[in-house]
C-alpha positions in Angstrom: 146.8 127.6 150.2 146.4 123.8 150.6 148.0 121.3 148.3 146.2 117.9 147.9 148.6 115.0 147.6 147.9 112.5 145.0 147.6 109.7 147.5 144.8 111.6 149.3 142.5 111.3 146.3 143.3 107.9 144.9 141.1 105.1 146.1 142.5 102.2 148.1 141.6 98.6 147.5 139.3 98.7 150.5 137.7 102.0 149.3 137.0 101.8 145.5 135.7 104.7 143.4 131.9 104.9 143.2 130.8 102.6 140.4 134.3 101.1 140.2 135.1 97.4 141.0 135.9 96.3 144.5 138.7 94.2 145.7 139.1 90.5 145.0 137.6 88.2 147.7 137.4 84.4 148.2 134.2 82.9 147.0 131.5 82.8 149.7 128.1 81.1 149.9 126.4 84.0 148.1 128.7 83.7 145.1 128.4 79.9 145.1 124.6 80.2 144.9 124.8 82.8 142.1 127.2 80.5 140.1 124.9 77.5 140.7 122.1 79.5 139.1 124.0 80.5 136.0 126.0 77.2 135.4 123.8 75.9 132.5 123.9 79.3 130.8 127.7 79.4 131.1 128.0 75.9 129.6 125.7 77.0 126.7 127.8 80.1 126.1 131.1 78.2 126.5 129.8 75.5 124.1 130.9 72.6 126.4 129.9 71.0 129.7 132.2 71.7 132.7 133.7 68.9 134.7 133.5 70.8 137.9 132.1 74.3 138.6 133.8 75.7 141.7 133.8 79.5 142.3 137.3 80.5 143.5 137.3 84.3 144.0 135.1 87.3 143.0 134.9 91.0 143.0 131.8 93.2 142.7 130.8 96.5 141.1 127.8 98.4 142.2 125.8 99.8 139.3 121.9 99.8 139.0 122.3 96.5 140.9 125.5 94.5 141.2 128.0 93.0 138.6 129.8 90.0 140.1 133.0 89.1 138.3 133.8 85.5 139.3 136.7 83.2 138.7 135.5 79.6 138.4 137.5 76.4 138.3 136.0 74.1 135.6 138.3 71.1 135.6 139.6 68.6 138.2 142.4 67.4 136.0 144.1 70.7 134.9 144.2 74.4 135.7 141.2 75.4 133.5 139.2 78.3 134.7 136.7 80.7 133.3 135.7 84.2 134.3 132.0 85.1 134.6 130.2 88.5 134.8 126.9 88.0 136.4 124.3 90.8 136.9 122.0 90.8 139.9 119.4 93.6 139.7 118.1 95.6 142.7 115.4 93.7 144.6 112.6 96.1 143.8 113.1 95.6 140.1 112.3 91.9 140.2 115.3 91.4 137.9 116.6 87.8 137.9 120.3 87.0 138.1 121.7 87.0 134.5 124.9 85.7 133.1 126.2 88.8 131.1 129.5 87.6 129.7 132.0 84.8 130.0 135.8 84.5 129.3 137.2 81.1 128.5 140.7 79.7 128.5 141.7 81.1 131.8 144.0 79.6 134.5 144.3 80.1 138.3 147.0 82.8 137.8 144.9 85.0 135.4 144.0 88.3 137.0 140.2 88.7 137.6 139.4 92.1 136.0 136.1 93.6 135.0 135.2 92.8 131.4 132.2 92.6 129.0 131.0 96.1 128.7 
C-alpha cells in the first residue's frame, strides 16, 4: 500500500493547477502592449483619466484563451494602482483583447489575486 503525501499533490507556484492562476511576474513587453490597448476602456470604467499607466506585475490564467491579471500604477504623485482583468482569446477565434474587470483604490502592496468572475 502506498500513501500519497499532501505535498505530492499540491501545486507549486511554478506548476499551478490546470485552469488556475500562475505565479506573479514582472510586467513585460506583451503585458505593456495589452495594457496600452485597454487603457481608454479602463479609464472609462474607472470614471477618471490616469496620470500614468504603467504595468508593474501580472499573472495569467489559461481558460479558453488567457486571462491576464495586471497591477498598474496610475499616479506619479502617490501610490495609486489599479488591478485589471484582461481576456485574450485564442488566435483562431479572432477574439480581440477585452478589458473584463477593474479594481480601483489599490496600492503597490495590495496582493494581485484573480477577480471578476
